[in-house]
N, C-alpha and C positions, 0 to 999 in steps of 0.2 A: 695369546693371540686369540680374538674372537671367532666364535664360531662363525660359517660362513651364512648359517639360517638367521643366526640373531642378526648379524650385519645386515641382512636383507629385511628384516622384520622393522629395525632401527630407521631405514631408510626409508621404507613404506609410511612409517608415522610422520617423519619429515615432510614428505610428499603429502599427505594429506593434511596437515598444519597448514602447510603452506596454501593448497588450494582452498581451504577451508576461510584462511584469512584473505584470501583475493577474491573468492567468488563474492558475488554480488556488489562490488566495489567497482568495478571497471566500465560500468556503461553509463555514461552521464545521463541525466533529464533530457527528454527532446524538450525542444525550444517552441513552445504550443502557443502560450498566452503570455508572452513576455515583452509586448511592445512598450510595457511601464514596468521598470524594475523597482522593487520595494527601496525605499530610502529614508532617510530623516524625516522627507515630508509626506510620507506615504500615508493613507489611513489606515494602511493594512500591514502586519507583520511579515507574511509571506508575499511572494512575486504576483503580480496581478496583471491583467488586462484594463485598460479604462474603458474599454466598451464591451461588458458580458454577452457572450454567447452561449448559442444550447450547446450543452454537452451531448457527448453521442448516447444516443438511448438504446443501452446494451439490454438483451434478455437470456440470462444465465440460470444454471440451478443452483439453489441455495444448499447450504450443509444438512437439510432437513429433506433433500431430494425434490423440491419445489419450484417451480419456474419463477423467477423473481427478475424483475425489469426495473430499471432507472425510474421509471413512470410510476412503479409502486412506492417509490419513496419521496414524491412529490410533497411538498411542505415540510420538509427535513432537510435539514445539512447534513451531506454525505462526505465523508473522510474516506476516500478511496485509495487502498494500497494495492500493487501487485507483488507477488512473492510466490514461495512453496513453502511447505510444512518442513522438508528436511533442511531448509536453509538454517545455517549454523549460528549465524549471529545478526545478522542485519531484519530480518524478518521479525524475529523475536523481540529485537529491541525495538523496532519501529511500532508493534503492537503495544507491548508494554509503556511507551510514549504516550500512544492514543488513548489507553487506557487512563493514564495519569491526567491526561487534558479533560476525559470525560468525569473525572473525578473533581474536576476544579468548576465544573458547571452548575448551576443552581439548577435543582430538579426539573422546573419547566422547561429550561434549555437542553438538559440531559435527555429529555423523552422526546426532543425533537432532533437529537443528532445520531446519526448512527455510522458506524464505522464498517465500511465494507472490504474486505481482502479477496483479492481475486486470484486465482492461483493459477500459475503459469505452466505448472507440471501435471501430464496426463496421467502420473502415477497418484496425483491427489483425486480420490474418491471423494463424494457427499461423507461417507462415513470418516474418511481420514480428517476432512476440514473439520466435522463434529467433535472429533476429538481433540482438535487443534485449536481451533480459532476461539472458543468460548470459553477455554481456559484464561485467556487474558480478561474478558469481560462477559457475562453471560448473554449482553445485549449485541454483541459483534456479528456480523453475520459473513459466512464463507461461501464463496461463489466458485464453479468449476462449468466448464461446459465442453464443447467439441475443440480442438486444436485451431480450426478456422476460425470459431465465435472468439474464442480468447484472443487469438492473433489479431482481429479486427478491432475488437475492444481495447486491446493495449495500444495498437497504432494512433485510434482515435484520439487517445490521451497523450500523444506524445511517448510513451513508455517503449521503451527498448527489452529484449531479453535474446537470449540463445543457451543452447545446451553446451554444457564443458564437456569433453572428452572423458568418458570413463578412466579412472586411474587405475584400476586393474581390468580383470578378463570379464568380469561382471558387466555386461552391456547396459544392465538397468541400474548401474548404480554410479550415478553422476550428480553434479550439483548443475544449478543453473545461474549464469551473470545476469544480472537484471537492474533496471532503473531502480533507484531507493527514493525517488520523491512520492509525495504524498499530494492526492489532488481534492481539493475542497468544491464540491458544487452546491450552490444555493438552493432553498426551496422551490425555487420557479424552475430549477432545472438546468441553470446556467453556470458554465464552468467559470469560477470567478478566481481562485488563488492557487499556486503552486507553492507547498513547501519542500525544502531541501532536507537532506536526511541530517544534514548536521544543525537545522533548524528545530527540529523535533523535541530536544530536551527543553526547549522554552516554552513549557506546557501553559504557562500562565497568559502569556502572549499568544498563543494559539487559540486558548478557550475565549479570552478576549475577542478576537476576529470572530469567532462563532458568534458570540453573542451580538456583536455589531451587525453580522449577516442577518440573525434573527428579528432583530429591533426593525432593520432597513426592509424586511418582508411584510411586516406590519403594515395597512394604512397610517400615512402619516409618519412611519419610523424615521430614523436619523440613518445614515450611512455610517 
């Protein structure tokens, strides 16, 4: 017969595994710009709105401890993702896919594309983000801020999140359930396209969207 302590340990492992699998998957993306849904006749791979509108102009702290706002990224395509550094699967998969997208871009388009990862976790300091985000690509940017500023930014993009209950007695040991979509902001600061998590492996198609957006931002460019 198994020792009670061993049974308890196995039970905790099972709970942790279930929590890790379930976390980050349960909250769908907010419906924020989907008056038109991507289909066979769409000019874009992602979901989009037929009328571009200004994205929320956040101002947060980057992984180097400096203030960075969306306005500072004008002239570039911004791929915005929300998550946290302790995320067991969704966030590293998302950032890995976005790194692959960037590798598909020609050098000039790569220089005009920024991936921004906004942490939803108050435990994520700039230092923690600096250890995590550039691992996927040295040009990626990690952002943090006050809970109020992070909450306002997430809601403005239609992203939802909530802190899960701690599994054990340590109240600081928790995961965060959150929206898994990626949001594309064009060089003029307009929120243009939403990519669902299951679309992210299609890196060639996302890279094609980015290049079309960049061409359209130039005088005489085509959408």
